[in-house]
Every structure is written in C-alpha cells, then in structure tokens.
N, C-alpha and C positions, 0 to 999 in steps of 0.2 A: 244479409238484411232480408226482412220479411216484408213482402208487400200484401198489404190487406185490400188493394185495389182502389183506394181513394187516394187521390191526390195529397200529399204533405202528410200522409199519416204512415208512413212506413216506419218499423221498428227497427232498431240497431240492436242485435245480440250478438255482440262481439267478446264479451268478458269470458274469462277462463271460468271454467266449473270448479266449485270449492265444495268438496263432500258431497257431490250430486248436485248441488243447488247454483243457480246462475248468481254470479257476483254483481252483475250490473245489466240494468235493461233501461235504456233511453229512448224516449220517444222524440221523433223530430217533427217539427211545426213549421212547415212551408221552408225547410232547410235551417232553420234555427232550431238549437237544442232547446229542449223542454226546460224551463226554469224550474229550479227546486221548490218542494213544497215547504210553505212556512206555517208553523203551528201558531193558530191564534185561539182566543177565547172571547165568547160571546160576552162584552160587557153591558150591552142594555138591549132592550127591544121595546119598540113603540108600536102599538096596534093603530094603524093608520086608518083603516076600513075594516069591515068584517072578514074581508079576504085577503088585506095586504097588510104585512108587517115589515117594519124596517129593523135590521138588525145591524148593531156596532159590534165590530170586530176589533180587538186590541191583542197586542203581544202579552204574552203570559207574564213576562217580567215587567211589563209596563213601559219599556222603552218605545221610541216614537215609531210610527208607521213609516213615515215619509211621506213625500209629497208626490203627486202624480199629475199626469196631464189632462184637461177635462176631456170627457168622451172615453175615458179609460173603463176597462172592465177587468174583472180578475174570475180565475178559475176557482170554483170553492167545491171542494170534495165534502159532501153531506154526510148524515150520520149512516146512511146504508151504502157508502163507498161510491156513490155517483156522482161523477162530476157535472157540474153545470156552469155556465159563464154567467155572470150579474155584473151590470153597468154601475160603476160607482156613484153614488148620488150624495156623497158628504163633500165638505169643502176641500177643493184639490190640495190646497196649502194647511190645513187642518191635520195636525201631524199624530194627534192622540189615538185616533180610531179610523177605520174605513167604514162606511155604511152602503148596505145593500137592501133595496125594498122587494121584497118577495111575493108576488101574488100566488096563493092557493089557488092551484088548479083542481077543478072538479075530477077532471080525467088524469089526474098525476099519476105518473108513473113510478113515484117514490121521490123524486127530488123536492118539488115544492111541498108536499105533504109532510116529508120528514124534517125539513127545515122548519116548518110551522109548529113542530113539536118541541123546537129547543127552548131552553131555559137558559137564563142568565148564569154563566159560570160554566157552561159546555163549551167544549173544544172543537174545533173544526181545522181543517187545513186549506191554505190558500196557495195560488202563485202570485208571483208580483204582478202589479197592475200594467197593463198593455193596452195601447190603441191599435 
C-alpha cells in the first residue's frame, strides 16, 4: 500500500505484473473501494448564464442512468483527464440522464474550462452517484 499522506487516499497496488505493466490499481476512498468508471455521452447542453452550462449525461446505449438520492454528486473525468466532483441537479427519479451545472471559472486549471468546450455527442466518464 502506498500512502500519499492524505487520509482516505492511499493506493492499493497489489496486482501482479504482466509484461512489465501493473494489472490493477485501485484507489481507496475512506476505506471504500473506488467505484468503476462508467462511459457516458453528453446528450444535451443548456447555456444557463454566460458562465454556467448544464450538461445532460446519458449512457451511450440509451439505457437508464438509474435513480439517486437528493444531494448526490458524481465524479466526472473531463476531456483533460482531470476528475472533478459535481452535484447532480436533475430529478433524482429521472432515469434518462444525469445533469450537472458547471460554472466556468476565470482561473480554471483545466476542469471547468475544458467542460465548457464540450459538444453534444462528446464522451466522458463518471462514477456512480454518492452522498
């Protein structure tokens, strides 16, 4: 186990080497295993204000996204491979897509600025909603 000094952020690197490459690296979140990434597609974008866009994220095959508990958020892996957390702002029982509103920050380090360049049809990865 490798500890980077932050509570709940140790990496478990226990997989055998295959051809010089690590077979498996899992990250622990406060004692829980990291949830798998899910591929999603940007199905709609709404320009709410000059600096805020709402992104609707759906499964590429059109299957339901599922329900979540109010107050939940998701990890979004953006186009620059930066992971950021966003609160879900769609209906918790609306199964066709998840919605996140993103404010473009003037001093963005790649997260919000990169998301604001997305177009309908672009693909991202997310983790399942959690509270």
